[in-house]
Backbone as JSON, one array per atom type, in Angstrom:
{
  "sequence": "MAEAQSIGQGDHQFVVDLKTNLPPMTWQTWFDPMRFEFGSDIVTVVAPSDLHCRWVLDKHGSLVESVAAKHFGADTKVEYLVAEP",
  "N": [[4.79, 21.24, -0.76], [2.45, 18.94, 0.14], [1.03, 18.62, 3.35], [1.58, 15.8, 5.41], [-0.97, 13.47, 6.3], [-2.51, 11.98, 9.02], [-2.66, 8.75, 9.87], [-6.03, 7.09, 8.9], [-7.22, 9.28, 7.8], [-6.42, 9.58, 5.22], [-6.71, 7.31, 3.89], [-8.45, 6.47, 1.71], [-7.37, 8.22, -0.31], [-4.91, 7.24, -0.31], [-4.91, 4.77, -1.53], [-6.0, 5.41, -3.95], [-3.92, 7.41, -4.98], [-1.86, 5.49, -5.21], [-2.96, 3.62, -7.07], [-3.05, 5.24, -9.24], [-0.22, 5.63, -9.92], [0.46, 3.29, -10.94], [0.59, 0.89, -13.79], [-2.7, 0.12, -15.44], [-3.11, -2.85, -15.89], [-1.18, -3.89, -14.04], [-2.22, -2.96, -11.81], [-4.88, -4.31, -11.71], [-4.07, -6.92, -11.75], [-2.13, -7.68, -9.84], [-2.63, -5.7, -7.44], [-5.2, -5.22, -7.04], [-6.42, -7.48, -5.81], [-5.51, -7.46, -3.37], [-5.94, -6.16, -0.01], [-5.82, -3.37, 1.96], [-4.74, -2.27, 5.09], [-5.21, 0.05, 7.62], [-3.19, 1.41, 10.57], [-1.98, 2.64, 13.49], [0.66, 4.56, 12.51], [1.29, 2.78, 10.71], [0.98, 0.78, 7.5], [-0.6, -1.95, 6.44], [-0.5, -4.5, 4.03], [-2.16, -6.71, 2.92], [-2.11, -9.63, 1.25], [-3.18, -12.11, -0.98], [-1.6, -14.38, -1.53], [1.73, -15.81, -0.72], [3.29, -15.4, -3.08], [2.0, -13.15, -4.08], [2.65, -11.3, -2.09], [5.36, -11.08, -2.23], [6.16, -10.61, -5.01], [4.89, -8.11, -5.32], [6.37, -6.44, -3.29], [8.92, -6.69, -4.14], [8.65, -5.62, -6.85], [7.19, -3.24, -6.47], [7.51, -2.38, -3.97], [9.02, -0.09, -3.01], [7.6, 2.12, -4.18], [4.98, 1.64, -2.84], [5.97, 2.38, -0.23], [6.8, 5.06, -0.68], [4.3, 6.21, -1.34], [2.87, 5.57, 1.2], [4.51, 7.35, 2.81], [4.05, 9.84, 1.91], [1.2, 10.23, 2.29], [0.64, 9.6, 5.05], [3.01, 10.29, 6.64], [6.77, 10.17, 7.22], [7.52, 8.38, 8.93], [5.84, 6.35, 8.59], [5.43, 2.68, 8.36], [5.45, -0.02, 6.52], [3.93, -3.22, 6.16], [3.77, -6.5, 5.1], [1.34, -9.15, 4.74], [0.2, -12.35, 4.36], [-3.2, -13.12, 3.53], [-5.45, -14.93, 5.69], [-6.71, -18.03, 5.15]],
  "CA": [[4.41, 20.15, -0.56], [1.34, 18.86, 1.05], [1.21, 18.15, 4.62], [0.99, 14.46, 5.31], [-2.15, 13.31, 6.75], [-2.44, 10.97, 9.88], [-3.68, 7.35, 9.66], [-7.4, 7.13, 9.2], [-7.62, 10.56, 7.25], [-6.06, 9.55, 3.89], [-6.83, 5.83, 3.62], [-8.79, 6.36, 0.44], [-6.56, 8.74, -1.16], [-3.77, 6.43, -0.4], [-5.24, 3.73, -2.56], [-6.12, 6.3, -5.13], [-2.62, 7.5, -5.53], [-1.02, 4.18, -5.51], [-3.39, 2.98, -8.3], [-2.75, 6.28, -10.3], [0.88, 5.58, -10.15], [0.74, 1.92, -11.66], [-0.21, 0.69, -15.09], [-3.9, -0.65, -15.05], [-2.9, -4.21, -15.8], [-0.43, -4.22, -12.87], [-3.05, -2.68, -10.5], [-5.77, -5.22, -11.64], [-3.63, -8.37, -11.73], [-1.32, -7.72, -8.59], [-2.9, -4.86, -6.32], [-6.72, -5.35, -6.76], [-6.92, -8.66, -4.99], [-5.03, -7.2, -1.99], [-6.59, -5.02, 0.89], [-4.82, -2.31, 2.9], [-5.22, -2.06, 6.56], [-4.37, 1.2, 8.17], [-3.2, 1.51, 11.99], [-1.14, 3.78, 14.03], [1.86, 4.53, 11.8], [1.51, 1.44, 9.88], [0.0, 0.3, 6.5], [-0.63, -3.44, 6.22], [-0.77, -4.8, 2.7], [-2.84, -8.18, 3.08], [-2.21, -10.43, -0.03], [-3.94, -13.51, -1.11], [-0.68, -15.41, -1.34], [3.04, -15.38, -0.45], [3.63, -14.91, -4.44], [1.78, -11.56, -4.21], [3.36, -10.54, -1.25], [6.88, -11.2, -2.64], [6.05, -9.96, -6.21], [4.71, -6.53, -5.08], [7.26, -5.93, -2.41], [10.14, -6.99, -4.96], [8.56, -4.94, -7.97], [6.75, -2.05, -6.44], [7.67, -1.93, -2.65], [9.35, 1.38, -2.95], [6.35, 2.93, -4.52], [4.09, 1.57, -1.59], [6.56, 2.97, 0.87], [6.7, 6.41, -1.04], [3.0, 6.72, -1.16], [2.55, 5.74, 2.58], [5.11, 8.31, 3.65], [3.36, 11.0, 1.39], [0.06, 10.48, 2.9], [0.6, 9.44, 6.59], [4.31, 10.66, 7.44], [7.86, 9.57, 7.07], [7.72, 7.42, 9.98], [5.12, 5.25, 8.43], [5.94, 1.37, 8.3], [4.69, -0.85, 5.6], [4.22, -4.68, 6.26], [3.14, -7.55, 4.05], [0.83, -10.13, 5.1], [-0.68, -13.24, 3.65], [-4.4, -13.37, 4.09], [-5.81, -16.23, 6.33], [-7.83, -18.71, 4.39]],
  "C": [[3.52, 19.92, 0.45], [1.68, 18.21, 2.43], [0.68, 16.78, 4.78], [-0.05, 14.4, 6.31], [-2.02, 12.12, 7.86], [-3.16, 9.75, 9.45], [-5.1, 7.43, 9.72], [-7.85, 8.4, 8.35], [-7.43, 10.25, 5.56], [-6.1, 8.17, 3.25], [-7.15, 5.78, 2.11], [-7.83, 7.05, -0.56], [-5.06, 8.18, -1.38], [-3.85, 5.49, -1.64], [-5.3, 4.57, -3.96], [-4.78, 6.75, -5.77], [-1.81, 6.3, -6.02], [-1.62, 3.6, -7.08], [-3.22, 3.93, -9.48], [-1.25, 6.08, -10.89], [1.39, 3.97, -10.85], [-0.08, 1.62, -12.93], [-1.46, -0.28, -14.75], [-3.87, -2.14, -14.89], [-2.2, -4.77, -14.48], [-1.67, -4.0, -11.72], [-4.12, -3.78, -10.52], [-5.3, -6.63, -11.39], [-2.81, -8.39, -10.3], [-1.9, -7.05, -7.15], [-4.48, -5.06, -6.15], [-7.29, -6.35, -5.83], [-6.38, -8.55, -3.8], [-6.19, -6.36, -1.37], [-5.42, -4.4, 1.54], [-5.58, -2.03, 4.17], [-4.28, -0.79, 7.17], [-4.32, 1.34, 9.76], [-2.35, 2.75, 12.21], [0.52, 3.63, 13.42], [2.34, 3.32, 10.87], [0.5, 1.15, 8.77], [0.41, -1.27, 6.44], [-1.18, -3.68, 4.84], [-1.16, -6.41, 2.9], [-2.89, -8.65, 1.85], [-2.66, -11.52, 0.1], [-2.96, -14.74, -1.06], [0.82, -14.84, -1.07], [3.56, -14.88, -1.93], [3.28, -13.66, -4.5], [2.45, -10.59, -3.44], [4.87, -10.25, -1.94], [7.17, -10.39, -4.13], [5.89, -8.39, -6.03], [5.78, -6.01, -4.02], [8.49, -5.74, -3.53], [10.07, -5.81, -6.26], [8.3, -3.41, -7.68], [6.99, -1.67, -4.79], [8.27, -0.49, -2.25], [8.37, 2.35, -3.28], [5.3, 2.7, -3.48], [4.58, 2.33, -0.55], [6.32, 4.68, 0.66], [5.48, 6.96, -0.8], [2.47, 6.86, 0.26], [2.91, 7.02, 3.07], [4.6, 9.6, 3.26], [2.0, 11.33, 2.27], [0.01, 10.44, 4.69], [1.94, 10.06, 7.42], [5.55, 9.74, 6.93], [8.03, 8.57, 7.63], [6.81, 6.29, 9.68], [5.65, 3.84, 8.0], [4.99, 0.61, 7.31], [5.04, -2.22, 5.86], [3.33, -5.45, 5.27], [2.68, -8.74, 4.84], [0.14, -11.06, 4.33], [-2.04, -13.5, 4.37], [-4.62, -14.77, 4.81], [-6.69, -16.84, 5.49], [-9.38, -18.65, 4.92]]
}
């Protein structure tokens, strides 16, 4: 098993890995409009609407958490925020 990377080292690879694990239409419709912010032991998913947050969390929240744990460590938290207009 690969050693987890600290936040900041694997940001790009996190996104690539997440994208690889999703159907292209799902990525394009739901994930592409979002951005990911990386901090100390936290990945913040910033979505354009509350609907995006709820849908992604409901349908793919466990995937996002597992990919975050793989790249940044098991203690990494994932939070969802709606982007400010």
